[in-house]
C-alpha positions, -999 to 999 in steps of 0.1 A, spaced: 0 0 0 14 34 -10 22 59 17 -3 88 17 15 121 8 11 148 35 -5 171 9 -32 144 2 -45 148 37 -57 183 30 -79 170 2 -90 137 18 -127 130 22 -159 138 5 -165 173 -10 -200 185 -22 -199 200 -57 -219 232 -51 -214 249 -84 -203 242 -120 -200 267 -148 -217 245 -175 -244 226 -156 -271 240 -133 -276 228 -97 -308 208 -106 -288 187 -131 -258 182 -107 -279 162 -82 -298 142 -109 -287 107 -98 -270 113 -65 -256 142 -45 -229 158 -67 -195 151 -51 -158 148 -55 -141 124 -31 -104 118 -25 -92 86 -8 -58 73 2 -26 80 -18 -41 82 -53 -78 72 -54 -111 89 -55 -144 94 -74 -166 120 -89 -203 119 -94 -227 145 -108 -256 144 -133 -256 110 -148 -218 108 -147 -198 86 -123 -160 84 -125 -131 68 -106 -100 90 -101 -63 84 -104 -49 113 -84 -15 129 -83 -8 156 -56 15 185 -60 14 223 -64 0 247 -90 9 284 -88 22 279 -52 -11 263 -39 -16 226 -30 -32 208 -60 -48 175 -68 -45 166 -105 -64 136 -117 -74 115 -147 -107 96 -144 -127 69 -162 -163 57 -157 -196 63 -174 -220 91 -184 -254 75 -184 -246 41 -200 -218 53 -222 -181 48 -212 -164 82 -205 -130 94 -193 -111 127 -189 -90 147 -165 -92 175 -140 -76 194 -112 -85 210 -79 -68 235 -56 -78 246 -21 -92 281 -25 -106 307 -1 -127 297 29 -115 261 26 -134 255 -6 -120 235 -36 -119 252 -69 -109 235 -101 -117 223 -136 -132 191 -149 -128 178 -185 -147 150 -203 -126 136 -232 -139 149 -265 -169 166 -248 -177 193 -223 -155 209 -196 -164 231 -167 -150 250 -137 -163 238 -104 -165 248 -67 -168 222 -38 -174 225 -1 -167 199 26 -195 175 28 
């Protein structure tokens, strides 16, 4: 089992996606409560709308702030989907970042601790 990097502890746990640039809040909670979850040294998941993805996370820094960069794969409705994204810890302990669906939409997002 990989050692959990110290920086990962700042991101660990479930975060509620409270805002996305492209999708409205009614859509975000379509199937389950919209969330971004970080687990262990490199795992996590994202779920919003009809999308569910499993993360492969790398922790580091972006512009001097702690950052979690990830690739993901899963499904959007019944179709296979994949992509990438990143999140930094912003003001008031919120996560801010960007989420990309390969060959499809992308959106900025904001999360709060669940």
